[in-house]
C-alpha positions as CSV (number, residue, x, y, z in Angstrom):
1,M,2.7,-6.9,-18.2
2,F,1.3,-3.7,-16.8
3,C,0.3,-3.7,-13.1
4,R,-3.1,-2.0,-12.7
5,H,-2.9,-1.8,-8.9
6,R,0.5,-0.2,-8.9
7,F,-0.5,2.2,-11.6
8,R,-3.4,3.5,-9.5
9,H,-0.9,4.8,-6.9
10,L,1.4,6.5,-9.6
11,I,4.4,6.5,-7.4
12,S,6.9,7.2,-10.1
13,R,6.8,10.9,-10.6
14,G,3.5,11.8,-9.0
15,N,5.3,13.1,-6.0
16,Q,6.1,16.2,-8.0
17,F,2.4,16.9,-8.1
18,R,1.1,15.6,-4.8
19,G,0.2,18.5,-2.5
20,S,0.3,21.0,-5.4
21,L,-3.4,21.8,-5.2
22,N,-4.6,25.0,-6.6
23,A,-6.2,27.8,-4.6
24,A,-9.8,26.6,-5.3
25,E,-9.0,23.1,-4.1
26,W,-7.3,24.3,-1.0
27,T,-10.3,26.5,-0.4
28,L,-12.6,23.5,-0.8
29,V,-10.5,21.4,1.7
30,L,-10.6,24.3,4.2
31,L,-14.4,24.6,3.7
32,V,-14.9,20.9,4.4
33,A,-12.8,21.2,7.5
34,V,-14.8,24.0,9.0
35,L,-18.2,23.2,7.5
36,P,-19.4,20.9,10.3
37,A,-18.5,23.4,13.0
38,A,-19.8,26.3,10.8
39,V,-23.2,24.6,10.5
40,G,-23.3,22.7,13.8
41,L,-22.4,25.6,16.2
42,P,-25.2,27.9,15.0
43,L,-27.6,25.0,15.1
44,T,-26.5,24.2,18.7
45,W,-26.8,27.9,19.6
46,N,-30.3,28.1,18.1
47,R,-31.3,24.8,19.8
48,Y,-30.1,26.2,23.2
49,Q,-32.1,29.4,22.7
50,L,-35.2,27.4,21.9
51,D,-34.6,25.3,25.0
52,V,-34.3,28.4,27.2
53,Q,-37.3,30.0,25.6
54,A,-39.3,26.8,26.3
55,Q,-38.1,26.8,29.9
56,L,-39.1,30.5,30.2
57,Q,-42.5,29.8,28.8
58,S,-43.1,26.8,31.0
59,A,-41.9,28.7,34.2
60,A,-44.0,31.8,33.3
61,G,-47.0,29.5,32.7
62,R,-46.6,27.9,36.1
63,A,-46.3,31.3,37.8
64,V,-49.6,32.4,36.1
65,N,-51.3,29.2,37.3
66,S,-50.1,30.0,40.9
67,V,-51.5,33.6,40.6
68,D,-54.8,32.2,39.4
69,R,-54.9,29.8,42.4
70,V,-54.3,32.8,44.8
71,F,-57.0,35.0,43.4
72,G,-59.3,32.0,42.9
73,Q,-59.1,31.5,46.7
74,V,-59.6,35.2,47.3
75,D,-62.7,35.3,45.1
76,R,-64.2,32.3,47.1
77,S,-63.6,34.2,50.3
78,L,-65.3,37.3,48.9
79,R,-68.3,35.4,47.8
80,E,-68.6,33.9,51.3
81,A,-68.4,37.4,52.7
82,A,-70.9,38.9,50.2
83,P,-73.9,38.6,52.6
84,L,-72.0,40.9,55.0
85,A,-72.1,43.8,52.6
86,G,-74.1,46.8,54.1
87,L,-74.2,45.4,57.6
88,P,-72.9,47.6,60.5
89,C,-69.3,47.0,61.4
90,P,-70.0,45.6,64.9
91,Q,-72.3,43.1,63.5
92,A,-70.1,42.0,60.6
93,R,-66.6,42.3,61.9
94,G,-66.4,38.9,63.7
95,Q,-67.2,37.0,60.5
96,L,-64.8,39.3,58.5
97,V,-62.0,38.4,60.9
98,S,-62.8,34.7,60.7
99,L,-62.9,34.7,56.9
100,A,-59.6,36.6,56.6
101,A,-57.9,34.4,59.1
102,F,-58.8,31.2,57.2
103,D,-57.7,32.6,53.8
104,P,-53.9,32.2,53.6
105,Y,-53.6,35.0,51.0
106,I,-55.8,37.8,52.3
107,R,-54.1,40.4,54.5
108,S,-57.2,42.3,55.3
109,L,-60.9,42.0,54.4
110,G,-63.1,45.1,54.5
111,L,-66.7,46.5,53.8
112,M,-67.3,49.5,51.7
113,D,-70.2,51.7,50.8
114,G,-69.5,53.5,47.6
115,R,-66.0,55.0,48.0
116,R,-66.2,54.8,51.8
117,L,-64.4,52.0,53.6
118,Y,-66.2,51.7,56.9
119,C,-65.0,48.3,58.4
120,T,-61.9,46.1,58.2
121,S,-61.0,42.8,59.7
122,V,-57.8,44.2,61.1
123,L,-58.7,47.7,62.4
124,G,-62.5,47.4,62.9
125,A,-64.7,50.4,62.3
126,Q,-63.2,52.9,59.8
127,D,-64.3,56.0,57.9
128,T,-61.8,56.1,55.0
129,V,-62.3,57.4,51.6
130,L,-60.9,55.0,49.0
131,P,-58.6,56.4,46.4
132,F,-60.6,54.9,43.6
133,T,-64.2,54.6,42.6
134,P,-65.6,51.0,42.3
135,S,-66.9,50.8,38.7
136,A,-67.3,47.1,38.0
137,P,-68.7,44.1,39.9
138,Q,-65.1,42.9,40.3
139,Q,-61.9,44.8,40.0
140,L,-58.2,44.3,40.6
141,I,-56.4,47.5,41.7
142,H,-52.7,48.1,42.5
143,R,-52.0,50.3,45.5
144,Q,-48.9,51.5,47.4
145,G,-49.5,51.0,51.1
146,S,-49.4,53.7,53.7
147,G,-50.4,54.0,57.4
148,P,-50.0,51.4,60.1
149,L,-51.5,48.5,58.1
150,Y,-49.4,48.7,54.9
151,P,-46.4,51.0,55.6
152,K,-44.9,51.5,52.1
153,R,-45.8,48.0,51.1
154,P,-47.4,47.5,47.7
155,F,-50.6,45.3,47.5
156,L,-53.4,44.4,45.2
157,M,-57.0,45.1,46.1
158,R,-59.7,42.7,44.9
159,T,-63.2,44.1,45.0
160,L,-66.7,42.6,44.9
161,L,-69.5,45.2,44.3
162,T,-73.2,44.5,44.9
163,E,-76.1,46.0,43.0
164,R,-76.8,48.5,45.8
165,G,-73.3,50.1,45.4
166,Q,-72.0,48.3,48.6
167,G,-69.4,45.6,48.5
168,L,-66.3,44.1,49.9
169,V,-62.6,44.6,49.3
170,A,-59.7,42.1,50.0
171,S,-56.1,43.2,50.2
172,V,-53.3,40.8,49.1
173,E,-49.7,41.7,49.6
174,L,-47.5,41.6,46.5
175,A,-44.6,40.3,48.4
176,Y,-46.4,37.0,48.4
177,F,-46.0,36.7,44.6
178,S,-42.3,37.3,44.4
179,P,-41.3,33.7,45.2
180,L,-43.8,32.5,42.6
181,L,-42.1,34.4,39.7
182,P,-39.5,32.5,37.8
183,W,-35.9,33.4,36.9
184,Q,-35.1,35.1,40.2
185,A,-31.4,36.0,39.4
186,D,-29.6,38.5,41.4
187,D,-27.0,39.4,38.7
188,G,-29.4,41.4,36.5
189,H,-29.2,39.1,33.5
190,S,-32.6,37.5,33.8
191,G,-35.9,38.3,35.6
192,S,-39.6,38.3,35.6
193,L,-42.4,40.9,36.0
194,L,-46.0,40.6,37.2
195,V,-47.9,43.0,35.0
196,L,-51.4,44.4,35.7
197,N,-53.7,45.3,32.8
198,H,-50.9,44.7,30.3
199,K,-49.1,48.0,31.2
200,E,-48.3,48.3,34.9
201,A,-45.5,46.2,36.4
202,V,-46.7,45.6,40.0
203,Q,-44.0,43.1,41.1
204,S,-40.5,42.3,39.8
205,T,-37.7,39.8,40.7
206,L,-35.3,42.7,40.2
207,P,-35.7,45.6,42.7
208,G,-37.1,48.7,41.0
209,A,-37.6,47.2,37.6
210,A,-40.7,48.6,36.0
211,E,-40.3,47.0,32.5
212,V,-38.3,44.5,30.6
213,P,-34.8,45.9,29.9
214,A,-33.6,46.8,26.5
215,S,-30.8,44.2,26.9
216,A,-33.2,41.3,26.9
217,V,-32.8,39.0,23.8
218,L,-35.4,36.5,24.8
219,R,-38.7,37.3,26.4
220,V,-42.0,35.4,26.9
221,I,-45.4,36.4,28.1
222,A,-47.8,34.2,29.9
223,A,-51.2,35.8,30.5
224,S,-54.0,34.7,32.9
225,Q,-57.3,33.9,31.3
226,R,-59.3,34.9,34.4
227,Y,-57.5,38.0,35.7
228,P,-55.9,41.0,34.1
229,L,-52.4,39.8,35.1
230,A,-49.5,38.5,33.1
231,V,-46.0,37.2,33.8
232,H,-43.2,38.6,31.6
233,S,-39.9,36.7,31.8
234,W,-36.7,37.5,30.0
235,V,-33.0,36.8,29.8
236,D,-30.2,38.8,28.1
237,A,-27.3,37.7,25.8
238,E,-24.8,37.3,28.6
239,Y,-27.1,34.8,30.4
240,L,-27.5,32.8,27.2
241,W,-23.8,32.8,26.5
242,R,-22.9,31.6,30.0
243,G,-25.4,28.8,29.7
244,A,-24.6,27.8,26.1
245,S,-20.8,27.9,26.4
246,A,-20.5,24.4,27.8
247,R,-22.9,23.0,25.2
248,L,-21.1,24.9,22.4
249,L,-17.7,23.6,23.6
250,R,-19.0,20.0,23.6
251,A,-20.4,20.5,20.1
252,L,-17.1,22.0,18.9
253,L,-15.0,19.1,20.3
254,L,-17.3,16.7,18.4
255,L,-17.6,18.6,15.1
256,L,-14.0,19.6,14.6
257,P,-12.8,16.0,14.3
258,V,-15.6,15.3,11.9
259,G,-14.4,18.2,9.7
260,V,-10.8,17.2,10.0
261,V,-11.5,13.7,8.9
262,G,-13.6,14.9,6.0
263,A,-10.9,17.4,5.0
264,V,-8.2,14.7,5.2
265,L,-10.3,12.3,3.0
266,L,-10.9,15.1,0.5
267,L,-7.3,16.1,0.5
268,G,-6.2,12.5,-0.2
269,Y,-8.7,12.3,-3.1
270,L,-7.6,15.6,-4.6
271,R,-4.0,14.7,-4.2
272,K,-4.5,11.4,-5.9
273,R,-6.5,12.9,-8.7
274,G,-4.0,15.7,-8.9
275,S,-1.1,13.2,-9.1
276,V,-2.8,11.4,-12.0
277,S,-3.5,14.7,-13.8
278,G,0.0,15.8,-13.2
279,E,1.3,12.5,-14.5
280,I,-0.8,13.0,-17.7
281,L,0.6,16.5,-18.1
282,L,4.1,15.3,-17.7
283,A,3.5,12.4,-20.1
284,L,2.4,14.9,-22.7
285,R,5.5,17.0,-22.3
286,N,7.7,13.9,-22.5
287,Q,5.8,12.4,-25.4
288,E,5.1,9.2,-23.5
289,F,1.7,8.6,-25.2
290,L,2.1,6.3,-28.1
291,P,-0.4,5.5,-30.9
292,Y,-1.0,1.8,-31.6
293,Y,-2.7,0.9,-34.9
294,Q,-5.2,-1.8,-35.3
295,P,-5.9,-2.6,-39.0
296,V,-9.5,-2.6,-40.3
297,F,-10.3,-5.0,-43.1
298,D,-13.0,-5.4,-45.7
299,A,-15.8,-8.0,-45.1
300,C,-13.7,-10.7,-46.7
301,G,-10.9,-10.1,-44.3
302,R,-8.3,-9.9,-47.0
303,R,-7.7,-6.2,-47.8
304,C,-6.6,-3.6,-45.1
305,M,-8.9,-0.6,-45.6
306,G,-7.6,1.5,-42.7
307,V,-6.5,1.6,-39.1
308,E,-8.1,2.6,-35.8
309,V,-5.7,4.6,-33.6
310,L,-5.5,3.2,-30.1
311,L,-3.8,5.2,-27.4
312,R,-1.2,3.7,-25.1
313,W,0.9,5.2,-22.3
314,Q,4.5,4.1,-22.1
315,H,5.0,4.8,-18.4
316,P,8.7,5.0,-17.5
317,R,8.3,2.8,-14.4
318,Q,5.0,1.1,-14.7
319,G,5.2,0.0,-18.3
320,L,2.6,0.1,-21.0
321,A,-0.7,1.4,-19.7
322,P,-4.0,0.6,-21.5
323,P,-6.4,3.6,-22.0
324,D,-9.2,2.4,-19.7
325,L,-6.9,3.3,-16.7
326,F,-6.2,7.0,-17.6
327,I,-8.7,8.1,-20.2
328,P,-11.6,8.5,-17.6
329,V,-9.2,10.6,-15.5
330,A,-8.3,12.7,-18.5
331,E,-11.9,13.2,-19.4
332,A,-12.9,14.1,-15.9
333,S,-10.0,16.6,-15.6
334,G,-10.6,18.2,-19.0
335,M,-7.2,17.0,-20.4
336,I,-8.6,14.7,-23.0
337,I,-8.7,17.4,-25.6
338,Q,-5.0,18.1,-25.1
339,I,-4.3,14.4,-25.4
340,T,-6.4,14.1,-28.6
341,R,-4.6,17.1,-30.2
342,Y,-1.2,15.6,-29.3
343,L,-2.3,12.3,-30.7
344,M,-3.5,13.8,-34.0
345,R,-0.1,15.5,-34.5
346,K,1.7,12.2,-33.7
347,V,-0.4,10.1,-36.0
348,A,-0.1,12.6,-38.9
349,A,3.6,12.4,-38.7
350,D,3.5,8.6,-38.5
351,M,1.1,8.2,-41.4
352,A,3.1,10.5,-43.7
353,S,6.0,8.1,-43.4
354,L,4.0,5.0,-44.5
355,P,3.1,3.5,-47.9
356,L,-0.7,4.0,-47.6
357,P,-3.0,2.3,-50.0
358,E,-5.6,4.2,-51.9
359,R,-8.7,5.3,-50.0
360,F,-7.0,4.3,-46.8
361,F,-8.7,5.7,-43.7
362,V,-7.4,6.7,-40.2
363,A,-9.9,6.5,-37.4
364,L,-9.3,8.5,-34.2
365,N,-11.3,8.3,-31.0
366,L,-12.9,11.6,-30.0
367,S,-14.6,12.7,-26.7
368,P,-18.1,14.1,-27.4
369,S,-17.1,17.3,-25.5
370,H,-14.4,17.9,-28.2
371,L,-17.2,18.6,-30.7
372,Q,-18.0,21.8,-28.8
373,H,-14.6,23.3,-29.6
374,A,-13.9,25.1,-32.9
375,Q,-10.2,24.3,-32.5
376,L,-11.1,20.7,-33.6
377,V,-11.6,22.0,-37.2
378,E,-8.1,23.6,-37.2
379,D,-6.6,20.4,-35.8
380,C,-8.2,18.4,-38.6
381,Q,-6.9,20.8,-41.2
382,A,-3.4,20.5,-39.7
383,F,-3.7,16.7,-39.9
384,L,-4.7,16.7,-43.6
385,Q,-2.0,19.2,-44.5
386,H,0.6,16.5,-43.7
387,F,-0.5,14.8,-46.9
388,P,-0.2,17.3,-49.8
389,K,-0.8,14.7,-52.5
390,A,-3.2,12.0,-51.4
391,P,-4.3,12.3,-47.7
392,P,-6.0,9.4,-46.1
393,R,-9.6,9.6,-45.1
394,L,-9.9,11.0,-41.6
395,V,-12.6,9.4,-39.4
396,L,-13.5,10.7,-36.0
397,E,-15.0,8.0,-33.8
398,V,-17.2,9.8,-31.2
399,T,-17.2,7.7,-28.1
400,E,-20.3,7.1,-25.9
401,R,-18.7,7.4,-22.4
402,E,-20.6,10.7,-22.0
403,P,-23.8,12.0,-23.7
404,I,-23.4,13.5,-27.1
405,Q,-24.6,17.1,-26.8
406,V,-25.9,18.4,-30.1
407,T,-25.7,22.2,-29.8
408,P,-25.5,25.1,-32.3
409,Q,-21.7,25.1,-31.6
410,S,-21.2,21.4,-32.2
411,Q,-23.4,21.6,-35.4
412,Q,-21.2,24.3,-36.8
413,V,-18.1,22.2,-36.0
414,M,-19.6,19.1,-37.7
415,A,-20.7,21.1,-40.7
416,A,-17.1,22.4,-41.1
417,L,-15.7,18.9,-40.8
418,R,-18.1,17.6,-43.5
419,R,-16.9,20.3,-45.8
420,M,-13.4,19.0,-45.3
421,R,-14.6,15.5,-46.0
422,V,-13.8,14.4,-42.4
423,Q,-16.2,11.6,-41.5
424,I,-18.0,10.9,-38.2
425,A,-18.4,7.4,-36.7
426,I,-20.4,6.5,-33.6
427,D,-18.2,4.2,-31.6
428,D,-19.6,1.2,-29.6
429,F,-23.2,1.9,-30.7
430,G,-25.8,0.5,-28.3
431,T,-23.6,0.4,-25.2
432,G,-23.5,4.0,-24.2
433,H,-25.5,7.2,-24.3
434,S,-26.3,7.5,-28.0
435,S,-29.9,7.5,-29.2
436,L,-31.6,7.4,-32.6
437,A,-32.3,11.1,-32.3
438,E,-28.6,11.9,-31.9
439,L,-27.7,9.5,-34.6
440,N,-30.0,11.4,-37.0
441,R,-28.8,14.9,-35.9
442,I,-25.1,14.0,-36.1
443,H,-25.5,12.5,-39.7
444,A,-22.9,9.8,-38.9
445,D,-21.0,8.1,-41.8
446,H,-20.1,5.0,-39.9
447,L,-21.6,2.9,-37.1
448,K,-19.2,0.8,-35.0
449,I,-20.7,-2.4,-33.6
450,D,-19.4,-3.2,-30.2
451,R,-17.5,-6.4,-29.5
452,V,-20.2,-7.4,-26.9
453,F,-22.7,-8.0,-29.8
454,V,-20.1,-9.6,-32.1
455,A,-19.2,-12.1,-29.3
456,A,-22.9,-13.1,-29.1
457,I,-23.0,-14.3,-32.7
458,G,-24.2,-17.9,-32.9
459,S,-26.0,-17.7,-29.6
460,D,-29.7,-17.3,-28.8
461,S,-29.1,-14.3,-26.6
462,I,-30.6,-10.8,-26.4
463,A,-27.3,-9.4,-27.5
464,N,-27.5,-11.4,-30.8
465,R,-31.0,-10.0,-31.5
466,I,-29.8,-6.5,-30.7
467,L,-27.0,-7.1,-33.2
468,E,-29.5,-8.0,-35.9
469,M,-31.5,-4.8,-35.1
470,I,-28.4,-2.6,-35.3
471,I,-27.4,-4.1,-38.7
472,D,-30.9,-3.6,-40.0
473,L,-31.0,0.0,-38.7
474,A,-27.7,0.8,-40.4
475,K,-28.9,-0.6,-43.7
476,Q,-32.1,1.5,-43.6
477,L,-30.1,4.6,-42.8
478,R,-27.5,3.7,-45.4
479,I,-24.6,3.9,-42.9
480,S,-21.5,1.8,-43.3
481,M,-20.8,-0.6,-40.5
482,V,-17.6,-1.6,-38.7
483,A,-17.6,-4.7,-36.5
484,E,-15.2,-4.7,-33.6
485,G,-13.8,-7.8,-31.7
486,V,-13.9,-10.3,-34.6
487,E,-12.1,-13.3,-33.2
488,T,-13.5,-16.4,-35.0
489,E,-14.1,-17.4,-38.6
490,Q,-17.7,-18.0,-37.7
491,Q,-18.1,-14.4,-36.7
492,R,-16.4,-13.1,-39.8
493,A,-18.6,-15.2,-42.1
494,Y,-21.7,-14.2,-40.3
495,L,-20.9,-10.5,-40.5
496,Q,-19.9,-10.7,-44.2
497,Q,-23.1,-12.5,-45.0
498,S,-25.1,-9.9,-43.0
499,G,-23.7,-7.0,-45.1
500,V,-21.2,-5.5,-42.6
501,H,-18.7,-3.5,-44.5
502,Y,-15.6,-3.5,-42.3
503,L,-14.1,-6.0,-39.8
504,Q,-11.7,-5.4,-36.9
505,G,-10.4,-7.9,-34.4
506,Y,-7.7,-10.3,-33.3
507,L,-8.7,-12.8,-36.0
508,L,-7.4,-10.4,-38.6
509,A,-4.7,-8.3,-36.8
510,R,-3.8,-7.1,-33.3
511,P,-3.0,-3.5,-32.4
512,M,0.6,-2.7,-33.3
513,P,3.1,0.1,-33.0
514,L,4.3,2.1,-36.0
515,E,7.2,-0.1,-37.0
516,Q,5.1,-3.2,-37.0
517,L,2.4,-1.4,-39.0
518,R,5.0,-0.4,-41.6
519,D,6.1,-4.0,-42.0
520,F,2.5,-5.2,-42.0
521,L,1.5,-2.8,-44.8
522,W,4.6,-3.7,-46.9
523,G,3.8,-7.3,-46.4
524,R,0.2,-6.8,-47.5
525,R,1.4,-4.9,-50.5
526,A,3.9,-7.6,-51.5
527,S,1.3,-10.3,-51.0
528,L,-1.2,-8.4,-53.1
529,A,1.3,-7.9,-55.9
530,E,2.2,-11.6,-55.9
531,G,-1.5,-12.5,-56.1
532,Q,-2.0,-10.1,-59.1
533,A,1.1,-11.5,-60.9
534,A,-0.1,-15.1,-60.4
535,S,-3.5,-14.3,-61.9
C-alpha cells in the first residue's frame, strides 16, 4: 500500500535535488529576503521627513503667531499715541515716555513731521532727517542702528501716518525676535530666517545668514496674514540623517527578520517543489513510470473494445504511486509533456506485443496545454508507426484540470491529428473547465462521463439529472459516450438502456499491468472462440 504522507516528503532520492535551485529561484529567494527592508526603509525615511516637515511648519507657524502678537501690541500703542501727532515735543513727550514704558516691545516711540523726526521718548527733542520717506498710512521698515540709541543694532520701525503728513514711529529691536524663531541649532545644519517683504532677511538663528543655504533639503515658509513678514525654516541632509538613523535602525531590526522568515518559507517551498520535480525527472530517466491498462467494454459488458492507459509511478522506496499525487506537480512544473511523450513510446511498444482485436482503441490522457505543441503530431505519428499492418485507434483524452485553450496553434494541431484519424475525447465532462463552446470548437469524437454521475444512477439527486442531460447532449451532437466508474449491474443496465456506447469500471475489469492485460486479452479471445464454436 502506498503511503501518501511519506511520498509528499520524497526522502528517497530527493536529496539529490534539494538545494539545487536555479539562478532565477535563488534570485527570488534573495528578493523576498530583502524586499521588506527595501520597501520599509524608504517608507520609514519618507515618514520621518514628513514628520520633520510637519514639525518645521508647526514651529514656523507658532513663530509667526508670536510676531503677529508683538506688532499687534505695537499697533495698539501707536493708535493710543495718534492724538500726539503734530504736538510740540515738550507737550507730548511725557505721554510718549509713558506709552513706550508700558509697551514691552517698543524700544523708542517718536513723533515725525514728513521725513523729520522731532521728538522721541528716549532722547526728547530731536531734529533728525529720517532715511526714508513715509509713503503709506502704516509701514514696516528695517534699519541698522547707529548713534547712542542703537549702536550697530538692527531694528524694525513701525510707522503710523496721519492725513496731514504727520505721524508716529515705533522702534522694535530685532534681537527680541531671535528666541521666537524655531530650530536654533548652533551646528549649521538647521535654522530659521525672519524675512521682510518676501526678500530681505532681517533676523536669522545663524549669525550672518541672509538666505536659506543651498544645502537645505527641507524648507517651509509660514507667512503672516497681517504684516509683510514670514518665517523660513530649513534643515539639511545631515540633520535628517542624524535624526532618522535611530528610527531606521529600529525598522531594519524589525524588517530583516520578516524578510528572513519569508525567504526561509519560500526556500522550503521551492526545495520541496524542486525535489518532486527532480524525482519526476529521475523517474523518467530510470523508466519508473508504468502504464496500467483498464479495459473498456461495449454497452453489454461482454466485448473489450479498447483500453485506457493509466499512469503509475513505481517509486523505488515508496512503492506504487497513484497519478493524483504527482500529475498536478508535473503539470505545474511543465514536465507533463515529457511524461506523456515517454508514456506514448512505452505504450506503443507494449501494444505492439499484444494480440489486439480489430478496431481496438488505445486511449491516452492528455493535458490541454499539450495541444499547443506541434510535437504532439510527430509523437502520434511515431506511435502509429509501431503498427505497420493494423494499428489500433489512438484516442487522446483531453483532461479538464485546466481550461482548454482553443488557439490557432491548437486548431492546426487538432486538424493534423484528424487527418491521421487520431480521435479526441473530452475526459470527465461536466466536472472541470469545459464548456459547450469548447466542445463545439474541438469537434470531439467521444465524451467521457465522470464516475460522479455514474454513481448517482438510481438516486433522485442533481448529479443523476445532470447525467441525463449529458447523455441527451451527446446524442444530439452524435458523439459516442464512455461511462467511467461502472461498479454495479444496475448502473450497467441503466447506461446500456440509455444508449451509452462504452463502459469502464471495476464491475468489468480493474486497471492492470501489461502481463495481466496479455492474459486478459488471450482469455477473452479464447472465451469468444468457444462461444462461436458452441453456436
